[in-house]
C-alpha positions as CSV (number, residue, x, y, z in Angstrom):
1,M,26.4,-27.2,27.6
2,S,26.1,-25.3,30.9
3,Y,25.3,-21.6,31.0
4,D,27.9,-19.4,32.6
5,P,26.4,-16.0,33.8
6,K,29.9,-14.7,34.3
7,S,30.3,-14.7,30.5
8,H,27.5,-12.0,30.3
9,G,29.0,-9.6,32.8
10,T,27.2,-10.8,35.9
11,T,28.2,-12.8,38.9
12,A,26.9,-16.2,39.7
13,D,24.4,-14.6,42.2
14,E,23.2,-12.0,39.7
15,P,20.6,-12.6,36.9
16,P,22.2,-12.6,33.5
17,T,21.8,-9.9,30.8
18,L,20.5,-10.9,27.4
19,P,23.0,-13.2,25.7
20,T,23.9,-11.8,22.2
21,D,27.1,-13.5,21.2
22,R,26.9,-16.2,18.6
23,R,29.5,-18.9,18.5
24,A,32.1,-18.5,15.8
25,G,31.2,-20.6,12.8
26,C,27.6,-21.0,13.8
27,P,25.8,-18.1,12.0
28,F,22.4,-19.8,12.0
29,D,22.3,-20.7,15.7
30,P,21.0,-18.4,18.4
31,P,23.5,-17.1,20.9
32,A,24.8,-20.1,22.9
33,G,23.8,-18.4,26.2
34,L,20.1,-18.5,25.1
35,T,19.7,-22.1,24.1
36,A,21.7,-23.2,27.2
37,L,18.7,-21.9,29.2
38,S,16.2,-24.4,27.8
39,D,16.0,-26.2,31.2
40,E,14.6,-23.0,32.8
41,P,12.1,-21.6,30.3
42,V,11.4,-18.4,32.4
43,R,14.1,-16.8,34.4
44,R,15.2,-13.5,35.9
45,M,17.1,-11.1,33.6
46,R,18.9,-7.8,34.2
47,Y,17.9,-5.1,31.7
48,A,20.1,-2.3,30.3
49,D,18.9,0.3,32.8
50,G,19.2,-2.1,35.8
51,H,15.6,-3.1,35.8
52,L,15.1,-6.7,37.0
53,G,12.6,-8.5,34.7
54,H,12.4,-11.8,33.0
55,L,13.7,-13.8,30.0
56,V,11.5,-16.4,28.3
57,T,13.2,-19.1,26.3
58,G,10.8,-22.0,26.4
59,H,8.2,-22.5,23.6
60,S,5.1,-23.0,25.7
61,A,6.0,-20.2,28.0
62,A,6.6,-17.9,25.1
63,R,3.1,-18.7,23.6
64,A,1.6,-18.2,27.0
65,V,3.0,-14.7,27.4
66,L,2.4,-13.6,23.8
67,A,-1.3,-14.7,24.0
68,D,-2.1,-13.3,27.4
69,P,-3.8,-9.8,27.4
70,R,-2.4,-9.3,30.9
71,F,0.9,-8.6,29.2
72,S,1.1,-5.2,27.5
73,S,2.9,-4.2,24.3
74,R,2.9,-0.5,25.1
75,Y,6.4,0.8,24.5
76,E,6.3,3.2,27.5
77,L,5.9,0.3,29.9
78,L,8.9,-1.6,28.6
79,H,12.6,-1.6,29.6
80,T,15.0,-2.4,26.8
81,P,17.2,-5.5,27.2
82,L,20.1,-3.9,25.4
83,P,21.4,-0.3,25.8
84,I,20.4,2.3,23.3
85,E,22.8,5.3,23.2
86,G,20.9,8.5,24.1
87,L,18.0,6.6,25.8
88,S,17.8,6.0,29.5
89,G,15.1,4.1,31.2
90,Q,11.9,3.2,29.5
91,L,10.9,3.8,25.9
92,P,8.6,6.6,24.7
93,P,5.0,5.8,23.7
94,A,4.4,4.4,20.3
95,P,4.1,7.0,17.5
96,V,0.7,7.5,16.0
97,G,-0.1,4.5,13.7
98,D,2.5,2.2,15.1
99,I,0.2,-0.7,16.1
100,T,3.0,-2.8,17.5
101,G,3.3,-0.6,20.6
102,L,-0.5,-0.5,21.4
103,D,-2.9,-2.6,23.4
104,A,-6.7,-3.0,22.9
105,P,-8.9,-1.1,22.2
106,D,-6.6,1.1,20.1
107,H,-4.7,-1.9,18.7
108,T,-8.0,-3.7,17.9
109,R,-9.3,-0.7,15.9
110,Y,-6.3,-0.6,13.7
111,R,-6.0,-4.4,13.4
112,R,-9.6,-4.7,12.2
113,L,-9.0,-2.3,9.4
114,L,-5.9,-4.0,8.2
115,T,-6.6,-7.7,8.7
116,G,-9.0,-7.9,5.7
117,K,-6.2,-6.5,3.5
118,F,-3.8,-9.4,4.3
119,T,-6.0,-12.5,4.1
120,V,-4.6,-15.8,2.9
121,R,-6.8,-15.5,-0.2
122,R,-5.8,-12.0,-1.0
123,M,-2.1,-12.8,-0.6
124,R,-2.3,-15.9,-2.8
125,Q,-3.9,-13.8,-5.5
126,L,-0.6,-11.9,-5.6
127,T,1.4,-15.0,-6.5
128,E,1.5,-14.2,-10.2
129,R,3.0,-10.8,-9.5
130,V,5.6,-12.3,-7.1
131,E,6.5,-14.7,-9.9
132,Q,6.9,-11.9,-12.4
133,F,9.2,-9.9,-10.0
134,T,11.2,-13.0,-9.2
135,T,11.8,-13.8,-12.8
136,E,12.8,-10.2,-13.6
137,C,15.3,-10.2,-10.8
138,L,16.7,-13.5,-11.8
139,D,17.0,-12.4,-15.4
140,A,19.0,-9.3,-14.4
141,M,21.2,-11.4,-12.0
142,E,22.0,-14.0,-14.7
143,A,22.8,-11.3,-17.3
144,A,25.2,-9.6,-14.9
145,G,26.8,-12.8,-13.6
146,P,28.2,-15.4,-13.0
147,T,29.0,-13.7,-9.6
148,A,26.6,-11.5,-7.7
149,D,25.7,-10.2,-4.3
150,L,22.5,-12.2,-3.7
151,V,21.2,-9.6,-1.2
152,E,21.5,-6.7,-3.7
153,A,20.4,-8.7,-6.8
154,F,17.6,-10.8,-5.4
155,A,16.8,-10.9,-1.7
156,Q,16.1,-7.2,-1.3
157,P,14.4,-6.3,-4.7
158,V,11.8,-9.1,-4.7
159,P,10.0,-8.1,-1.5
160,T,10.7,-4.4,-2.0
161,L,9.0,-4.5,-5.4
162,M,6.1,-6.4,-4.0
163,I,5.5,-4.2,-0.9
164,C,5.9,-1.1,-2.9
165,E,3.2,-2.2,-5.4
166,L,0.9,-3.4,-2.6
167,L,1.1,-0.1,-0.7
168,G,1.4,2.1,-3.7
169,V,4.9,3.4,-2.8
170,P,7.1,4.4,-5.8
171,Y,9.9,1.8,-6.2
172,E,12.1,4.6,-7.5
173,G,12.3,6.1,-4.0
174,R,13.7,2.9,-2.4
175,E,17.2,4.1,-1.8
176,R,15.7,6.8,0.4
177,F,13.4,4.7,2.5
178,Q,15.7,1.6,2.6
179,S,18.4,3.5,4.4
180,Q,15.9,5.0,6.9
181,V,14.5,1.6,7.7
182,A,18.0,0.1,8.1
183,T,18.8,2.9,10.7
184,I,15.6,2.2,12.6
185,F,16.4,-1.5,12.9
186,D,20.1,-0.9,13.7
187,Q,20.8,-1.8,17.3
188,T,24.1,0.2,17.2
189,A,22.3,3.4,16.1
190,D,21.7,6.0,18.9
191,A,18.3,7.2,19.8
192,G,18.8,10.5,17.9
193,A,19.7,8.8,14.7
194,K,16.7,6.4,15.0
195,G,14.4,9.3,15.7
196,E,15.7,11.3,12.6
197,A,15.3,8.2,10.4
198,Y,11.7,7.6,11.6
199,T,10.8,11.3,11.2
200,A,12.1,11.3,7.7
201,L,10.3,8.1,6.8
202,L,7.0,9.5,8.2
203,Q,7.6,12.7,6.2
204,Y,7.9,10.7,3.0
205,L,4.7,8.7,3.8
206,S,2.8,11.8,4.8
207,E,3.5,13.3,1.4
208,L,2.4,10.1,-0.2
209,V,-0.8,10.0,1.8
210,L,-1.8,13.5,0.6
211,A,-1.1,12.4,-3.0
212,K,-3.3,9.3,-2.5
213,R,-6.1,11.4,-1.1
214,A,-5.9,13.8,-4.1
215,E,-5.6,11.1,-6.7
216,P,-6.4,7.6,-5.4
217,T,-4.7,4.7,-7.2
218,D,-5.3,0.9,-7.0
219,D,-3.3,0.1,-3.9
220,L,-3.7,-0.4,-0.1
221,L,-2.8,3.1,1.0
222,S,-5.4,4.6,-1.4
223,D,-7.9,2.1,-0.1
224,L,-7.3,3.1,3.5
225,T,-7.9,6.8,2.6
226,T,-11.6,5.9,2.5
227,S,-11.5,4.8,6.2
228,D,-11.8,7.0,9.2
229,L,-8.0,7.1,9.7
230,T,-6.4,10.5,9.9
231,D,-3.5,11.5,7.6
232,E,-1.1,11.1,10.6
233,E,-2.4,7.6,11.3
234,L,-2.2,6.6,7.7
235,A,1.4,7.8,7.4
236,G,2.3,5.8,10.6
237,I,0.6,2.7,9.4
238,G,2.2,3.0,6.0
239,G,5.6,3.5,7.5
240,L,5.2,0.4,9.7
241,L,4.0,-1.8,6.8
242,L,6.7,-0.6,4.5
243,A,9.5,-1.2,7.0
244,A,8.2,-4.7,7.9
245,G,7.7,-5.7,4.3
246,L,11.1,-4.5,3.3
247,D,13.4,-5.9,5.9
248,T,12.0,-9.2,7.2
249,T,11.5,-11.1,4.0
250,A,14.7,-9.8,2.5
251,N,16.7,-11.1,5.4
252,M,14.9,-14.4,5.3
253,L,15.7,-14.8,1.6
254,G,19.4,-13.9,2.1
255,L,20.0,-15.8,5.3
256,G,17.8,-18.7,4.1
257,T,19.8,-19.1,0.9
258,F,23.0,-19.0,3.0
259,A,21.6,-21.8,5.2
260,L,20.5,-24.0,2.3
261,L,23.9,-23.6,0.6
262,S,25.5,-24.6,3.9
263,N,23.4,-27.7,4.2
264,P,23.8,-29.5,0.8
265,D,21.6,-32.5,1.7
266,Q,18.7,-30.1,2.4
267,L,19.5,-28.1,-0.8
268,D,19.5,-31.3,-2.9
269,A,16.2,-32.5,-1.4
270,L,14.5,-29.2,-2.3
271,R,16.0,-29.2,-5.8
272,A,14.8,-32.8,-6.3
273,D,11.3,-32.0,-5.1
274,P,10.2,-28.3,-5.4
275,G,6.9,-29.4,-3.9
276,L,8.8,-29.2,-0.5
277,A,9.0,-25.4,-0.9
278,G,6.2,-24.6,1.5
279,Q,7.6,-26.9,4.1
280,T,11.1,-25.5,3.6
281,V,9.9,-22.0,4.2
282,E,8.3,-23.0,7.5
283,E,11.4,-24.8,8.6
284,L,13.7,-21.9,7.6
285,L,11.4,-19.5,9.6
286,R,11.7,-21.8,12.6
287,Y,15.4,-22.4,12.2
288,L,16.5,-18.8,11.6
289,S,13.9,-16.7,13.5
290,V,15.3,-13.4,12.1
291,A,12.9,-11.1,14.1
292,D,13.9,-11.4,17.7
293,P,13.3,-10.7,20.6
294,L,9.7,-9.6,21.5
295,M,8.9,-7.7,24.6
296,R,5.9,-7.4,26.9
297,S,5.2,-5.8,30.3
298,A,3.0,-7.4,33.0
299,L,-0.1,-5.3,33.8
300,E,-0.8,-7.4,36.9
301,D,0.8,-10.3,38.7
302,V,0.9,-13.3,36.4
303,E,2.3,-16.8,36.9
304,V,3.9,-18.4,33.9
305,E,5.0,-22.0,34.2
306,G,5.5,-21.7,38.0
307,R,7.3,-18.4,37.8
308,L,5.6,-15.3,39.3
309,I,5.9,-12.2,37.1
310,R,5.0,-9.0,39.0
311,A,3.0,-6.2,37.6
312,G,5.3,-3.7,35.9
313,E,8.1,-6.2,35.2
314,T,9.3,-6.4,31.6
315,V,9.4,-9.8,29.9
316,T,11.8,-10.5,26.9
317,V,10.6,-13.4,24.8
318,S,13.4,-14.9,22.8
319,V,11.8,-16.2,19.6
320,Q,15.1,-17.8,18.5
321,A,15.4,-19.8,21.7
322,A,11.7,-20.8,21.7
323,N,11.9,-22.1,18.2
324,R,14.9,-24.2,19.2
325,D,13.2,-25.6,22.3
326,P,13.8,-29.4,22.2
327,H,10.6,-30.0,24.1
328,K,8.7,-28.7,21.0
329,F,11.0,-29.5,18.1
330,P,13.2,-32.7,18.4
331,D,16.8,-32.2,17.3
332,P,16.0,-28.5,17.0
333,D,19.5,-27.3,15.9
334,R,19.2,-29.4,12.7
335,L,17.8,-27.8,9.5
336,D,15.4,-30.4,8.3
337,I,13.0,-29.4,5.4
338,N,11.0,-32.7,5.9
339,R,10.1,-31.5,9.5
340,K,6.6,-30.4,10.2
341,A,7.6,-27.0,11.8
342,T,4.0,-26.2,12.6
343,G,3.6,-24.0,15.7
344,H,6.9,-22.0,15.3
345,L,6.8,-18.4,16.6
346,A,8.7,-16.7,13.8
347,F,5.7,-14.4,13.2
348,G,4.9,-14.0,16.9
349,H,1.7,-15.2,18.5
350,G,-1.5,-13.8,19.8
351,A,-3.1,-10.4,19.1
352,H,0.2,-9.0,17.6
353,Q,1.0,-11.9,15.3
354,C,2.5,-10.5,12.1
355,L,-0.1,-9.1,9.7
356,G,2.0,-9.7,6.6
357,Q,3.0,-13.3,7.3
358,Q,0.9,-14.7,4.3
359,L,2.6,-12.3,1.9
360,A,6.0,-13.3,3.3
361,R,5.1,-17.0,2.8
362,V,4.0,-16.4,-0.8
363,E,7.2,-14.5,-1.6
364,M,9.5,-17.1,-0.1
365,T,7.6,-20.1,-1.5
366,V,8.0,-18.6,-5.0
367,A,11.5,-17.2,-4.6
368,F,13.6,-20.1,-3.2
369,P,12.6,-22.8,-5.8
370,A,12.9,-20.2,-8.7
371,L,16.4,-19.3,-7.6
372,L,17.6,-22.9,-7.3
373,A,16.0,-23.8,-10.6
374,R,17.6,-20.9,-12.5
375,F,21.1,-21.6,-11.0
376,P,21.6,-25.4,-10.5
377,T,25.2,-24.8,-9.6
378,L,24.7,-21.9,-7.2
379,R,27.3,-21.7,-4.5
380,L,29.0,-19.3,-2.2
381,A,31.7,-17.2,-3.8
382,V,33.6,-16.7,-0.5
383,P,34.3,-19.0,2.5
384,P,31.3,-19.1,4.8
385,Q,33.1,-17.4,7.6
386,E,33.6,-14.3,5.4
387,V,29.9,-13.7,4.9
388,P,29.1,-10.5,6.8
389,L,26.3,-10.8,9.3
390,R,23.7,-8.3,10.7
391,D,24.4,-9.4,14.2
392,R,23.5,-6.0,15.8
393,A,20.2,-5.4,14.1
394,N,16.6,-6.1,15.2
395,I,16.2,-8.2,12.1
396,Y,19.1,-10.7,11.8
397,G,20.5,-11.6,8.4
398,V,23.4,-11.2,6.1
399,I,24.7,-7.8,5.0
400,S,25.7,-9.3,1.6
401,L,25.9,-12.9,0.2
402,P,28.5,-13.3,-2.6
403,V,27.4,-16.2,-4.8
404,T,28.6,-17.7,-8.1
405,W,27.4,-20.3,-10.6
406,D,28.5,-22.1,-13.8
407,K,27.3,-20.6,-17.0
408,E,25.5,-23.0,-19.3
């Protein structure tokens, strides 16, 4: 398929804007304009404010940019690929405690404090609690069935219960912070609404930090109060971890279930051999790549795969496109749970690679087989084209997933 820049509001002589439109009937595929660029892994791109930067769609080029310290993550150096109402030009600096918008040495300081809290060993020790939460959610879903919105009944509560317990955030307050997180990640929300939601989330975490300092409990936030972090830093870090823990895994569980139900051969293979769960999770992470795109700014002139990127130019790394790069993953548009999807970039790469990736893996490796074992006849309750999608959010997924099953 050839890429037509005219379809993205540009002329043939002008660099394209970021492709965002998915083809009808292909909810699991990246926008067609992205994958059509695989023959040119780094190319010029026009940003929302007119800035002329770059778009990276190739897997090796994406790894090179994300691992190179000559590319900055500082928000104030970035231009946004898509317009945000109420925001013109570059982004403001990262709020205190938001480590995703920092470079070394500030990023290194925070990262060192947090890395030890999210080791593979520590996250695997949480498996039993994940199993308990999963069972409780499945019990409630079965009792209320035989139809359900899988997002509301299962995909959201399992990771929410787990991240709340890990951080020490009361689960009872979830309706408050879930809506705030949804607004922060909503690409259609204006800058004012996003700012209000972020301020409200920080206010909630600030109150919680003060409570943890006064009466520490057995959780990560209380643990961090013994470090040299200020209250403001703790609230910022807590807000970031809470938002990331809520939305990413929830959308992987919802969209991942939709993908499995839409690929019955893969669903049957996983049902027949639950030992494929770990491999299935990695393939779903590659295939769906719900957190996209990532952005960097060149601090000096850098050449990536023959393309010169000038100092000050913004680079948008499309994780979706990189994870469908046929030079890295043969037959990339096919969901294949027998594939060794090692090296996918769903959790990013380099210094900013996702801190909570091991927790997400544990949650999904427990949740998918448990769901399929509990409901052997699980299926969509509506035609696939009627499943509503989060196609204008920083974290892609389904808004709801109506499912049904046969009662025993």
